[in-house]
N, C-alpha and C positions, 0 to 999 in steps of 0.2 A: 835852597832858601830853607830856612830854619822856621821850624813851627813857633809863632807866639802867641800870647796871652793877653788879656786884658791887664793892666797894672794892679799889682797887689802890695801895696806899702803900707802894711798897720802902721807904722810909725809917721805916716804922712800926717803934717799939722793942719790943723781947721782952724775957723775963727772962732767958735764957740764949742767947748772949751778949747784952748789951744793946741791940746795933743790928746789923743786918744788914751794915752796914759793916764791922764789926769782923771778919767772916768773910772776906772776900778781901781781898788786897793792894790798895792805893791805886790802883795802874796797872793793874789787871784790865781786860780788854776788856769786860767786863760793865758796868763803870761810866762807859765810853765809849759804849755803845749807850743807856745811860738818860740821858745827858747829849745823845744826837744825839736822841732821839725827840721832844723839843719843837723842833728845828731842820726836822722833817719836815714837808712836805704832804700827810697823810694823808687829806685830805678825800674822795678816791676810796673809801676804806676805810669812814669814818666815817659819810658823808651817807647811803648806802643802809641802814646799822644803824639812824640815827636814825629814819629813816623808818617803821620796822617798829613793830606793836604793842607798846606799853610792858607790857602786861599779860603775865603768866606770868613762868616763872623768869627771875631775872636772869643774862645770860650773861658770858661773861669780857671784860674790856676789849679793845676792838680793838687799842689802842695795845701793850698786854703781847702780844698774840697775833702782831703785827706783829715787835717785838723778839725774842720767843721762836723764830721762825722763821730772822732774820736772824742770830743768833747761833748756833741749832745749825747752819746753813749755813757759817757762819763756822769750826767745829769739824768739819766734814765730817760731820755727822749729818743723813740727808736722809729716814730712814724716819719716819713718823708715831709707830709704834709705839716706835721707840728714844727720839724725843723726848720721848714722854710716860714713859718710863722712867727717863730723865736726871731729869725734873722731882719724881721721888721720890728718887734715887739721888746726883744730883752737884748739889754745892752750890752751884756757879755757876748753874746754871738755877734754884735755888731761891731765890737772891738776884734775880735778874731777874723772875722769875713774882711775887715776894712771897710767897712759899711756897704758892702754889695750882698744881693738877694738871689740867690740863685733858686729856681723853681723847684718845685717838688718831684716834676718828672726828670729834671736833670740829677737832682741828686739821688734819687732811686735807681736811674741808669747808671750814675758814676758807680754805686754802690755794686749793683748787677754786674758790671763788667770788672770789676777790681776785688771782688769778693775775696779769691784765694790770696791776693797780694795783701788784703786788709788784716785776715788772719794769720799772716805771718808777723805783722808788727805788734802781736802780743808778744813773740818771745823777744824780738828787738826792744820792745819798752821794758819787758821785765829784766833784759840784762843790763840795760841802762838804770833801772833801781838797784840792781846790785853794786853797781858801780859809785851809786851815790851813796850806798850803806844803807838802804831801805829795806833790802831782802836778806836776810844772815841765815836763813833755815834751819835757827837754832831750835825753834820751836813752831811747827806746822800744825794747824788743824783741819781735817778732814770730813766734811759732811755732804750729806745729798737732801736735794728737795725736789718733791712732786709738782711736776707742772703740769697745768690742764692743756691738752692738744686741743687744736680748732677743730674738735670733733667732739659727738655726743657720744655716752657709754651706751646709748639706748639705739645708737645706729649700728649696733653688731649683732652676728648671730654665730651660732655654735655650729659646728659641722655635721652634727647629727640635724638639727633643726633645717639645715641646707640642704639636705638629701631628701629630707621630710618635704619641704617647701617646694622642691623641684618634682616630686611625684604626683603633689597636690596642684600644683600648676600645669604640669602636662594633662592631668586629667581634665581642668578648667578648660584649657586650651582646645582639647580634642571633642569635649563638649561642645564649646563655643563654634567650633568649625563647622561640627555636623548641624548645629543649630541654624548658624549661616547659610549654608549649603540648602538647607529644607526653605528658609523663609525667602531667599534669593529665588530659587525656583518658583515658591509661590506667588512674589512679587513680578517676576518674569512673565508669569502665566495672565497675570490679574491687569500688569500697567503694561507690560511688553518690554523688552530688552532696553537697558540702559534708563530707566525710568525709576526715579524714587528708591534709591538705594537704604538700605536698614543702615542704623547706626551700630552694629554689632561689631565691625572693622576696627572703630576707634577701642571698643572695650577689649578686643582681641588683642590690639598692638599693645595696650597697656601690660597686659598678662605677660606677652611674649617680650617686653622689654624687662619686665621684672623678674622673668626666668633666666634672661640673658645674664642680667647683673650679678644673680645667687649663683648661678653655674659658673660665672668667670671669677668670683670670689672665692668659692670653693676649689676650684682649679689651682689657684694662686695659693690658696692655703696648703693644699696637699705636694705643691712644688717647694714651697718653703719649707715643712716637715720634712720631705725627702732630702733637700739640701741639708739640712741640720743633721739627719741621720748618716748622710754621705761624709761629712764634714768630721762625726764621730768615729765611723769607722776608718777613716784616714788617720785620725789621731791614734786609733787602737792598733794600726798597725805599724805605725812608727814606733809606739810604745814595744811592739812584740820585738820589733829588729834592735830597739835600744838594749832590753833585756838579753836577747841571743849576742850582741856584742860585748855586754858586760860579761856573760858569761866565757865566751869565748878568752876575753883576755884575762881572766882569772883561771884558766886552763880548767874550767870545771869538766865533770865526766862526759865520755862521748854519749851516752844515752841521754843524758840531760841537755845536752847540744842538739841531739836528734830530735827529743821532744820539743825544744823551743823552736827548731826550723819547722817543725808540722804547726806549731802554732802561728809562725809567721805565714806560712802558705795560707791556713785558713783564713788569718785575717784578712791577708791581701785579696784572696777570693772574696770576701764579704766588701772588702773594701770596693772593689771593682763593681761588683753587682748594685751596690748602694749608691755608686757613681753614675752607673749608667739609667738607672730609676730615676734619679734626680734629673739627669739630663732630659730625659722623656719626659717626665713630669713638667720641666719649664719649658718644653716643646709644646706639650699638651695646653698650657696656659697660655702660651705666646708672649713668654717674658724672656728678658736677657738669660743666657745659660748663668746660672749663679757661681761664686767663687767657693770652690769645694776645699780649699786649703784650710787647714787649722788656723785659728785666729793667730794673730801676732799678739806680742806679749803686752803690748801697749795699747790693742784695740778694746775697744768699749765692750762689754759684755752684750750679745743678742739676745732678742725674746726667745725663750725656750717654750715655744706651743708644745702642750703634751701632746705625745706620738707613741705609738706602737713600736715594736723593735723593728717591724720592717719599714719605717719611715711614713706610715700614714697616720693622720692625725685622731685622736681620740674623740668619742661624742662631744665631750665638752669644751672641744679647742675653739677658741673664739676669732673672728676678725671682722676688724670696724670695716664697714663702707666708704666713710669718708677720709679717714687717716689710717690705713692698713699697717703703715710702720707703728703706730701707737699702741699702747698696751693699757688693759685695766689695771688701776694697782690702787692699793691703799692709801690714804693720807687722812689725817685727822680724824679717825673714826668712821670716814665714809670712803666711797671709792668714785675715782676721777679716769678719765680715759687721757693718757698723757705719758710724759717721759720723765725719767730720773736723771735729774741735772747734779752733777758731781763738781765741787768746789774745794780746792786745797789753798788756804791762805796760811801767810806768814805772820805770826801773831805780833812780831816787833810794831810791823807799820800797816797793818792788814792790808798788805798788796797780796792779790791772787799770784799764786804760781803755777795753777795747774787747773786745767777745765775739761770736762767730758759729758757728753749726754749720751745716754743708754735708752732703751726701752725695755730694760730687766728691771722688775721693782725691786728686789732685795739689794740692800748696800754691800752686804758680805761680799759678793763677787767682783765688786769693783776696787778693793784696795790695791791688789796687784799691778793693773793696768794703770791707776793713778800714779802709783810710785813711780812708774817706769816714764808716764808724761811729766811729773816732776821732775825727775833726772835731764830729760829731753830738753825741757824749756829753762831749766836753772843750771843744769851742769853738773848737779850733784844731788845726793840723797839729804833729806833733812836729819839733822840730830836727834830731836824730840818729836814726836807726832801724839797728837789725842784724837781718839774717835768716840762716836757713841756707841751704844750695845748694837747696833744695827749691824757693825763690822765684826763683831767678835764670832771668833771662830779658831781653835786649836792650829789650824792651817795658817792664819793671817797672823797669830802672834808668832809662828816659826818663821813666817815670811819677813816679818822685820827684823825679827833677830838676826836671821841671815844675811840682812843687809846693813846691820851695823845700827838699827834705829832703835832708840830707848821707847817703845810704845807704851802708850797707856789708853785701851781699850776697856770701854765700861763692859761688864759683864752680863749685865741684867740680873735678874732673879738667880739665886742658886737653885739646885734641883730641892725639891720638897723635903723637908727633914734634915737638910744639911745646914749647919750653922754657918755664921761669917766665921772667917779665921782669926785669929786672934791678932791686934795690931803688934805685938811684939812677942819674941820668943820664937824657937825655931819650928818650923813648918815640917809635918810628916813627911818622910821620904816617899810615900808613897801619893803624895799630895798631886793633882793633876794641873795641867796647865791653867783650867779657869779658877781654881781656888789661888794659886800663884798669882794671878793677874789680880783677882779680886782683892789680895792680901796687899797686893803692891799698891792698889788703889786708895788703900786704908792706911798708908804709911802718909808722913807729913808731906812729902813732895807729891805723894799720888793724890790727897787731898786737894792741894791747891791746884794739880792739874784737873782734878775732876770738877772743880769748880767751872772749868771753861768748856766740860762735854754740854 
């Protein structure tokens, strides 16, 4: 017996007005989504639901729930309670749901259960937009914005302060324990055993809890920096092997190959030691063993906590107690505890073609992974890209050039005393990449592109 659902017929006629289609204009976004639902592959959502026991109360149609979430996100509503309220109060939501009102707990549970499948819809919808001619990748703009995490920047502590606080709390705990022992002995003598205990145990417990939280945060920070050091050592070993392989292929002298082999041996030994230390630090912190392989090309950059060569944190390395994954970053002249959200937008129809979230503040490190995400989502690289000065580096300019991308990257201020390059005429042969990019931005086409930065 197949699983069935409550009837969902958005085109069902009613008395006033005669049809839901009369409630909204023909070009409303709701009707685009209703046309879109049959074009999407929702098997990841439908198959698990169909496999459930068909008995019991009929649930809401998963297609309707999917379109409900997509439309809510399109109009900037993410709270499940606000979505529920809109299903009662907003005409567009009532048309989309065929006048059904799922409660917020069902909306939240549907989202939680199908989170991975919903993420996959982004690529499907992007490909449909390409077929409809809404995405050309002729001109893509990339930018980042800092988003506040659900955490306060004041709920962070440096590694140096953690160590100092641990020592101070240990002294206070020892003093309280001695004091409590003396008071208990005095009260036992005065009142008898089990009579009228002091209030010191509660005070002691608070300090012990605080000590445990600080100590755990310190161990997790040390595990994070050890894992980052291990990944770097592993990458160094792979680069050493690549150099040796290139030398072997080019018939390099035996002495040079022997030297490269020695460097491989040294790099691999360091990588092994760093890996063992990272695993030990993770076990000591009671966390899952980290992934110690170098990041994939399209992976967003990870937070780089300041660390020493041996993988231990520096004195000023900080970790937030509320949201350890977030990072302190500058935004609008002030600092916030948050994340760096990257968005690539096709300029023709303002369609988002790739997104990414990172806890690494600088934008410059995000260009290469975002290019790979654009290629993965849209199936090809953009022809032209514009970026602000946060993305400027010679490596990024070369990366775009190697991919055949005509990049316009704001260079910011030129070094002190260096004049702007002329708009016309030949450039000096020794002009660096930054000067050439600045000249490119001053051209007629570059000025038009710069206006969008």
